[in-house]
Every structure is written in C-alpha cells, then in structure tokens.
C-alpha positions in Angstrom: 4.6 58.2 -42.1 3.9 60.2 -38.9 5.1 59.1 -35.4 1.6 57.9 -34.3 1.2 55.7 -37.4 4.7 54.3 -37.0 4.0 53.3 -33.4 0.7 51.7 -34.4 2.3 49.8 -37.2 5.1 48.3 -35.0 2.6 47.6 -32.3 0.6 45.5 -34.7 3.7 43.7 -35.9 4.8 42.9 -32.4 1.3 41.7 -31.5 1.2 39.4 -34.5 4.6 37.9 -33.5 4.0 37.4 -29.8 0.3 36.7 -29.5 0.7 33.2 -30.9 3.5 32.6 -28.5 1.4 33.8 -25.6 -1.5 31.5 -26.7 1.0 28.6 -27.1 2.4 29.1 -23.6 -1.2 29.3 -22.3 -2.1 26.1 -24.1 1.0 24.3 -22.7 0.5 25.4 -19.1 0.5 22.3 -17.0 -2.9 21.0 -15.9 -3.5 19.5 -12.5 -3.4 15.8 -13.1 -6.1 13.3 -12.5 -4.9 10.7 -10.0 -5.9 7.0 -9.6 -4.6 5.0 -6.7 -5.1 1.3 -7.0 -4.6 -0.7 -3.8 -4.2 -4.5 -3.7 -5.3 -6.3 -0.6 -2.5 -8.6 0.8 -0.3 -8.9 -2.3 3.4 -9.5 -1.9 5.7 -7.1 -3.7 7.3 -9.9 -5.8 4.1 -11.7 -6.8 3.8 -10.2 -10.2 5.8 -10.3 -13.4 7.0 -6.7 -13.0 9.0 -7.7 -9.9 10.4 -10.9 -11.3 7.8 -13.7 -10.7 7.8 -15.6 -14.0 5.2 -18.0 -12.9 2.3 -15.6 -12.6 0.4 -13.9 -15.3 0.0 -10.1 -14.6 0.1 -8.4 -18.0 -1.8 -5.3 -16.9 0.3 -4.7 -13.7 3.4 -5.4 -15.8 2.1 -2.8 -18.3 2.2 -0.1 -15.6 5.9 -0.9 -15.0 6.7 -1.0 -18.7 5.0 2.3 -19.4 6.0 4.0 -16.1 8.3 3.7 -13.1 9.0 0.8 -10.8 10.1 1.5 -7.3 12.5 -1.1 -6.0 12.5 -0.1 -2.3 9.0 0.9 -1.5 7.5 0.1 2.0 4.2 0.4 3.8 4.3 1.7 7.4 2.7 -1.4 8.8 1.8 -4.8 7.5 -1.9 -4.7 8.5 -4.8 -3.8 6.3 -6.8 -0.9 7.8 -3.9 0.7 9.7 -1.9 0.7 6.4 -4.7 2.4 4.5 -5.3 5.0 7.2 -1.6 5.8 7.0 -1.8 6.3 3.3 -4.9 8.5 3.5 -3.4 10.8 6.2 0.3 10.6 5.2 1.0 9.7 8.9 2.5 6.8 10.8 -0.1 4.4 12.2 0.5 5.4 15.8 -0.1 9.0 14.9 -3.4 8.3 13.1 -5.3 6.9 16.1 -6.1 3.9 14.0 -3.0 1.8 14.5 -4.7 -1.5 15.3 -6.8 -3.6 12.9 -10.4 -2.5 12.5 -9.9 0.7 14.5 -11.7 3.5 12.5 -9.8 6.5 11.4 -10.8 9.4 13.8 -12.7 12.4 12.4 -10.1 14.8 13.6 -7.4 13.4 11.3 -6.6 15.4 8.2 -6.7 13.5 4.9 -5.2 14.4 1.6 -8.5 13.7 -0.2 -10.3 16.5 1.7 -7.7 18.9 0.6 -8.1 17.8 -3.0 -11.9 18.1 -2.7 -11.7 21.6 -1.3 -9.4 22.7 -4.2 -11.9 21.5 -6.9 -11.1 17.9 -7.4 -13.9 15.3 -7.6 -12.9 12.5 -5.2 -14.3 9.0 -5.1 -13.6 5.6 -3.6 -14.7 2.2 -4.8 -14.2 -1.3 -3.5 -12.8 -2.2 -0.1 -13.2 0.6 2.4 -12.0 -0.5 5.9 -11.5 3.1 7.2 -14.6 3.7 9.3 -17.5 6.1 8.8 -15.9 9.3 10.2 -13.9 10.0 7.1 -16.3 9.0 4.3 -17.2 12.7 3.9 -13.6 13.3 2.6 -14.8 11.8 -0.7 -17.7 13.0 -2.9 -18.7 9.4 -3.5 -17.9 6.1 -1.7 -19.0 2.8 -3.2 -18.1 0.3 -0.6 -17.8 -3.5 -1.0 -17.7 -5.9 1.9 -15.8 -9.2 2.0 -18.6 -11.0 0.2 -18.5 -8.5 -2.6 -21.9 -6.8 -2.1 -21.8 -3.1 -2.7 -22.8 -1.3 0.4 -22.3 2.3 -0.5 -24.2 4.8 -2.7 -24.3 5.0 -6.4 -24.8 2.7 -9.3 -24.3 -1.0 -8.7 -25.4 -1.0 -5.1 -26.1 -4.5 -3.9 -24.8 -5.9 -7.2 -22.8 -9.1 -7.5 -20.5 -10.2 -10.3 -21.5 -13.1 -12.5 -19.1 -15.5 -14.3 -17.0 -14.0 -16.9 -13.4 -13.2 -17.9 -12.6 -12.2 -14.3 -14.2 -15.2 -12.6 -17.4 -16.0 -10.7 -16.7 -14.4 -7.3 -16.8 -10.7 -6.6 -13.6 -9.0 -5.8 -14.9 -5.6 -4.8 -13.5 -4.1 -8.0 -16.5 -4.2 -10.3 -17.3 -0.5 -9.5 -13.9 0.8 -10.6 -14.8 1.4 -14.3 -18.4 2.6 -13.6 -17.2 5.2 -11.1 -14.6 6.4 -13.7 -17.3 6.7 -16.2 -19.6 8.5 -13.8 -17.1 11.3 -13.0 -18.0 14.9 -13.8 -16.1 16.0 -16.9 -15.5 19.5 -15.8 -13.2 18.7 -12.9 -9.9 16.9 -12.2 -10.5 13.7 -10.2 -9.0 11.5 -7.7 -10.0 7.8 -7.4 -9.2 5.5 -4.5 -9.7 2.0 -6.1 -9.3 -0.7 -3.5 -9.6 -4.4 -4.3 -10.5 -7.3 -1.9 -8.0 -9.4 -3.8 -5.9 -11.4 -2.9 -7.2 -11.4 0.7 -8.4 -14.6 2.2 -10.6 -16.7 2.3 -9.9 -18.4 -0.9 -12.1 -20.6 -3.2 -11.7 -22.2 -6.5 -13.2 -20.8 -9.7 -11.8 -17.3 -9.3 -10.4 -17.0 -12.8 -11.1 -19.0 -16.0 -7.5 -20.4 -16.2 -6.7 -21.2 -12.6 -3.1 -21.9 -11.4 -2.0 -25.4 -10.4 0.4 -26.4 -7.7 3.2 -26.7 -10.2 2.9 -23.0 -11.1 3.8 -21.4 -7.8 7.1 -20.2 -6.3 7.4 -21.4 -2.7 9.6 -19.1 -0.5 12.1 -20.9 1.8 10.4 -19.9 5.0 7.3 -22.0 3.9 7.6 -25.8 3.5 7.4 -27.0 -0.1 4.5 -29.5 0.3 1.2 -30.0 -1.7 -1.0 -28.1 0.8 1.2 -25.0 0.6 1.4 -25.2 -3.2 -2.4 -25.5 -3.4 -2.9 -22.5 -1.1 -0.4 -20.4 -3.1 -2.1 -21.3 -6.4 -5.5 -20.1 -5.1 -3.7 -16.9 -3.9 -2.3 -16.5 -7.4 -5.8 -16.8 -8.9 -6.9 -13.8 -7.0 -3.9 -11.8 -8.2 -5.0 -12.8 -11.7 -8.5 -11.4 -11.0 -7.0 -8.2 -9.6 -4.9 -7.8 -12.7 -8.0 -8.1 -14.9 -9.5 -5.1 -13.2 -6.3 -3.1 -13.5 -6.5 -3.7 -17.2 -10.2 -2.6 -17.3 -9.2 0.7 -15.7 -6.3 1.3 -18.1 -8.6 0.5 -21.1 -11.2 3.0 -19.9 -8.6 5.7 -19.6 -7.7 5.0 -23.2 -11.3 5.0 -24.3 -11.8 8.4 -22.6 -8.5 9.6 -24.1 -7.2 10.9 -20.7 -4.3 8.5 -20.1 -1.8 11.3 -20.7 -3.6 13.5 -18.1 -3.8 10.8 -15.4 -1.3 9.7 -12.8 -1.9 6.0 -12.0 -0.3 4.5 -8.8 -0.4 0.8 -8.0 0.6 -0.7 -4.6 -0.4 -3.2 -2.0 -1.4 -2.5 1.6 0.8 -5.2 3.0 2.5 -8.6 2.2 0.9 -11.9 1.3 -1.4 -13.5 3.9 0.9 -16.4 4.8 3.1 -17.2 7.7 6.2 -14.9 8.1 4.7 -12.4 5.7 1.6 -10.3 6.5 1.8 -8.6 10.0 5.6 -9.0 10.1 8.3 -6.4 9.7 10.3 -8.4 7.2 10.6 -7.6 3.4 7.8 -10.2 2.9 5.5 -8.1 5.2 6.2 -4.4 4.6 7.8 -4.2 1.2 5.2 -3.2 -1.4 5.0 -3.2 -5.2 4.9 0.5 -6.2 4.3 1.3 -9.8 3.6 4.8 -11.1 2.6 5.7 -14.7 2.1 9.2 -16.1 2.6 9.4 -19.8 4.7 12.3 -20.9 6.0 13.0 -17.4 7.5 9.7 -16.3 10.0 7.9 -18.6 8.7 4.4 -19.6 10.5 1.5 -18.1 12.4 3.6 -15.5 13.4 2.2 -12.1 13.9 4.0 -8.8 16.2 2.3 -6.2 15.9 4.8 -3.3 13.8 4.2 -0.2 10.2 5.4 -0.2 7.3 5.0 2.1 3.5 5.0 1.6 3.3 8.1 3.8 4.9 9.8 0.9 1.9 9.4 -1.4 -0.3 12.0 0.3 2.2 14.9 0.1 3.1 13.9 -3.5 -0.4 14.0 -4.8 -1.0 17.3 -3.1 2.1 18.9 -4.5 1.2 17.7 -8.0 -2.2 19.3 -7.5 -0.6 22.6 -6.5 -1.6 22.3 -2.8 0.7 22.8 0.1 0.4 19.7 2.3 0.7 21.3 5.6 2.4 20.2 8.9 0.2 17.2 9.6 1.7 15.2 6.7 4.8 13.3 7.8 5.9 12.0 4.4 8.0 13.6 1.6 7.1 14.6 -1.9 8.1 11.8 -4.3 7.7 13.7 -7.5 11.4 14.7 -7.9 12.0 10.9 -8.4 9.6 10.9 -11.3 12.0 13.1 -13.2 15.2 11.7 -11.7 15.0 8.0 -10.8 18.4 8.2 -9.0 17.1 10.9 -6.5 17.0 9.9 -2.8 14.5 11.3 -0.4 15.0 9.0 2.6 18.1 7.6 4.2 16.0 5.4 6.5 12.4 4.3 6.5 10.4 3.2 9.6 7.6 0.7 10.1 5.6 -0.7 13.0 3.7 -3.8 14.1 0.7 -3.5 16.4 -2.3 -5.6 17.2 -3.7 -7.7 14.3 -5.9 -10.6 15.7 -3.2 -11.2 18.3 -1.2 -9.2 20.9 1.9 -7.8 19.2 4.3 -4.9 19.1 7.4 -4.3 17.1 9.3 -1.5 15.3 11.7 -1.5 12.4 14.2 0.7 10.7 15.3 0.0 7.1 18.3 1.5 5.3 19.1 0.7 1.7 21.1 -2.3 2.9 20.1 -3.2 6.4 16.9 -3.9 8.4 16.8 -3.6 12.2 13.8 -4.9 14.1 12.9 -4.5 17.8 10.5 -7.1 19.1 8.8 -5.7 22.1 6.6 -8.9 22.1 9.5 -11.3 21.8 8.0 -13.6 24.5 5.1 -14.4 22.1 5.4 -16.4 18.8 5.1 -14.6 15.5 1.7 -15.9 14.8 0.3 -15.0 11.4 -3.2 -13.5 11.0 -6.1 -15.6 12.1 -7.3 -16.4 8.6 -3.8 -17.5 7.7 -3.8 -19.7 10.9 -6.9 -21.4 9.6 -5.3 -22.0 6.1 -4.1 -25.1 4.4 -0.5 -23.8 4.8 -0.6 -23.3 8.5 -2.3 -26.6 9.2 0.4 -28.4 7.2 3.1 -26.5 9.1 1.6 -27.5 12.4 1.7 -31.2 11.3 5.3 -30.8 10.1 6.3 -29.1 13.3 5.0 -31.9 15.3 6.9 -34.3 13.1 10.1 -32.3 13.5 10.3 -31.6 9.7 10.4 -27.8 9.6 13.6 -25.8 9.1 14.6 -23.0 11.5 13.2 -20.3 9.2 9.9 -22.3 8.9 9.7 -22.6 12.7 9.7 -18.8 13.1 6.0 -18.5 13.6 6.0 -21.1 16.4 9.1 -20.0 18.4 8.7 -18.5 21.8 10.6 -16.6 23.0 12.1 -15.0 19.9 15.0 -12.7 19.5 14.4 -9.4 21.1 16.4 -7.7 18.3 17.1 -8.7 14.6 19.5 -7.3 12.1 19.7 -8.4 8.5 22.0 -7.6 5.6 19.2 -7.6 3.0 21.5 -7.3 0.0 23.4 -10.4 1.0 20.4 -12.2 2.6 17.2 -11.1 0.8 15.0 -13.7 2.5 16.3 -12.4 5.9 17.3 -15.8 7.3 20.5 -15.0 9.2 20.1 -12.7 12.2 23.3 -10.6 12.6 22.2 -8.8 15.8 24.6 -10.9 17.9 27.6 -10.7 15.4 30.3 -8.4 16.8 31.3 -7.4 13.2 27.9 -5.6 12.9 27.9 -4.0 16.4 28.4 -0.5 15.0 25.6 -0.9 12.5 23.3 -2.3 15.2 24.0 0.7 17.5 23.5 3.2 14.7 20.1 1.7 13.8 19.1 1.6 17.4 19.8 5.3 17.6 17.9 6.0 14.4 14.9 4.1 15.6 15.0 5.8 19.1 15.1 9.2 17.4 12.2 8.4 15.2 10.1 7.2 18.2 10.9 10.4 20.0 10.1 12.6 17.0 6.8 10.9 16.3 5.9 10.5 20.0 5.7 6.8 19.8 5.5 5.2 23.2 4.4 1.7 24.3 1.0 1.3 25.8 0.7 0.1 29.5 -0.6 -3.2 28.1 -1.1 -4.7 24.7 -4.5 -5.5 23.4 -5.1 -9.3 24.0 -5.4 -12.2 21.6 -8.9 -12.5 20.1 -8.2 -15.8 18.4 -6.5 -19.1 19.3 -2.9 -19.1 18.0 -3.0 -22.8 17.0 -6.4 -23.0 15.3 -7.5 -19.4 14.5 -10.8 -20.0 16.3 -12.3 -17.0 18.1 -11.6 -17.0 21.8 -14.7 -17.0 24.0 -15.7 -13.7 25.5 -12.9 -11.8 23.7 -12.8 -8.1 24.4 -10.4 -5.6 22.9 -10.7 -2.2 24.6 -10.4 0.8 22.4 -7.6 2.9 23.8 -7.8 6.6 23.5 -4.7 7.6 21.5 -2.4 10.3 23.0 -2.8 13.7 21.6 0.2 14.6 19.5 1.9 17.9 19.8 0.5 20.8 17.6 3.5 20.7 15.3 2.8 17.1 14.2 -1.0 17.3 14.2 -2.5 20.7 13.9 -6.0 19.2 13.8 -8.6 19.6 11.1 -8.5 22.8 9.1 
C-alpha cells in the first residue's frame, strides 16, 4: 500500500471514530434555558406546606420544593408590591430604581433584564398583575395585564375575559392567562415568562375555592390576637393561596404536556409578606422574607435546600448569566446559579432592605445576617400602621377593639405604638418571631455597632439618602379611609453615579 493510500485509510478510520463523538458533544451542548418566574402577591414565606405550614393545602407549590431547591433565607428588597417588582425586574434596590414608593411607575431609563433577554433572542412575555407602569412594557414582546377585578387589560387572547366557576373558584385571580401565553409562545425561541398573580392580595371574599378553609384551619402568629375575626380573615387569605396553587399546577402540567419541563427553569416567590398587621410593609421576617423555590430538572438536585442569604435583586443577574448574557454594571445583585450546584455556597454575608411610603408616611432600613436583623426606624415617631386595605380588615378592626379594652400583648400593640424604638436588633435564630428587641442590651453592643457600620456602608455605596420630607399619609391610620384632598408629590429621584447606573444601552 502506497503512502497516500495509507494516509487516506487512517484518515477514514479516525473520522469514523471521532465524528460520532463530535456529534455527541454537539448534541449535548447546553441550551439556553427557558425561564418562568411566578410571583405571588402578598404571600408570607411560611404559608405553604413547603415551608412547614401543615394546615394549608399547596400541593403544586410543594412539588416545586420536592423536585427542586428550597431557599431558607431569601428576602425581598422591600415589603411593598410595585417597588419590590421593580427591584426584581432591574436587579436594583428600590431607591436606585426611581420607583421606591408604591404606585410609582418604573422610569424608562432603567435597564431591565428582560430587555437584554429579548435582544439576545428570547421571547419575553408577562401575564397577570403588572403594577410597573407603562414606560417598561416594551421590554416584553407581549404583556397581558390584569387589574384588581381580574379583567384582562393588555393585548392578546383573553382580553376582557373573566373566569367562571370551576376548580379554582369563581373570582378571577389574574392568572387565567398563564397557560394560554405559554401555549402561544413561538416554538423556535427560548422564552421568559413573568407570571404574576393577584393572589393572595386583599380585598377578600368567600367562594374563592371549592373547598374553603375554616377558622379552625389557620395558624395565628403570636403578634396577632387569636380571636374569631382574625381566624376568619386568615382563612379567606388561605383560600386565595389555594387558588394561586391551582394555577401553579396548571403551569407545571402544561410544561409536561409540551415536554419542555427539563428545558425550563421555574422560580416561585412572593413580592412581600402577608397583608396583615406587623407583616406587609415591615422589615421583619414576616415582611421581607420570601418563599423562593427553584426547579430545573437535570440541573438542580430534587429536594435540596440552600441556607445562605439571597435577595431578589439576585434574580436578574442569575437569569442573564444562565442565558449567556453578561449582566452589566447596572445590576446590583449576584449570580445565584453556583448555589444550584452547591446548596452550601454563600454569596452574601449580609442582605439589605428598605421601607418607604406605602399608603402612609414611613422610612426604615434593615441589615440581615444569617443570625441577626438590625432595623433603623427613621419614622419612629409614627406607628407601624399596616397597609390601608389591612387597616380596613376584620383583623385590624378586632385589634382596635381589643386595644381599647386593654387586651393586646406588647407584640400585638406594635402597630399602634408611637413613638417606637429608633433601633431594633433581633437574634432571629433564638427569637424567630422577633419579639425581643436586643438593641438596648449591653451584651449585644458589639453586634449592634457592626450592623450599624454595615448599613451605613451600604447606604453610602448605593447613594441612599433621606428625602427632605416624607410623602404624607393618604389614608386615615385608624379606619383606612382616604384622607380628603390627599396629594403625594412625585419626587424626582437623584441621578446615581455612572458606575451604578450607566443608563439604557
């Protein structure tokens, strides 16, 4: 055999050996994942079976934990609906978004992670509650918006539709477009879906689910009085969590029908705590801790648990990194994906949160380590009044009556006290309900000083400074009724330094 024939023969042999390997490597090259972010509206972190509530039926939310990862120290940046959502979408702290107060729209100059996904070839869509303003709707290919009564206001199928009685109840939750929008997606692109429920936001009514909860079914936290009115109120809140769980199950079932569950990262969280006194709008665990469940078959070990601190500003850079996109300097969070592979990984030593206007004048800041929480109350002369819809609730009316009768505990009086402590410090491991303020205890003076320094450094780094005056109350603090002639001026937010907000690109 001559030399040329020999070379040709061995070339053919090598090609026959390595070509299948090349094809195999090509076939196994990681695809950019589809991503679905499901956002509950005012659901406490521990009001589902996955986080230990044995009274409530949440089989589909629990399935996400069973088939994916549960984060045990996940926090929102603020316990207020629209500022929390703006923070998630931009990966920035509320005071850096220009939308830190309730109902302030997200400014057009803010950079969102969805626009980066869209520019890179993702199909991006939002369905359900919007609450972000009109300036950033173009960051999605499709927005199907629902208002608080459940009517669809956006474009696409189902506009102006209303749900009829069925397995998920008779009242629209804003979630009936979740599965249709998943079915309507283009099949030649990866996709991102922002699926936002109106549940379990107030106001409540009976008939939400076929098997409603009764007063005997609820768990009453110690900072609320255990009386019939509170139990009835919590039962109605549980009903809406049940309806939310139904829609989570519909989405998971549709992923299975389309055979794309293994290609899809699903994240579930809440925008803030339950809409009850000493919960929503506060900086306690009951206000800013969120249930964060993440499922990605084949990439996240089923039933895994992560104990490190994470924040919802971490979601944006995480999704971008998984999509192969460099987040850029405007995003202030950190990539969570190393935790997907190693649940013991730590990405934060301390997380930070803020409290701004939500129906009432307020301002507070908090730093949370794995063990301690430090709170600065810059509005300590005012009571810790819950949101106006919670002030109008069965619960608050009962608490006002019990207050007048002298029957509330110290913890239950916290929403009426004025002045309050200017500083609070809690050992959350030893005192998970945060009932014992250690700020005045000499034994904790060193920890208090350290957390003060951490909070001050964060404020300096993120250019957080108090306004000349706080936006005023728009509602009566005792009744929740609108105040006559109420006006809340829209402050122009300070322009951050270029390094923290490079502007739209």
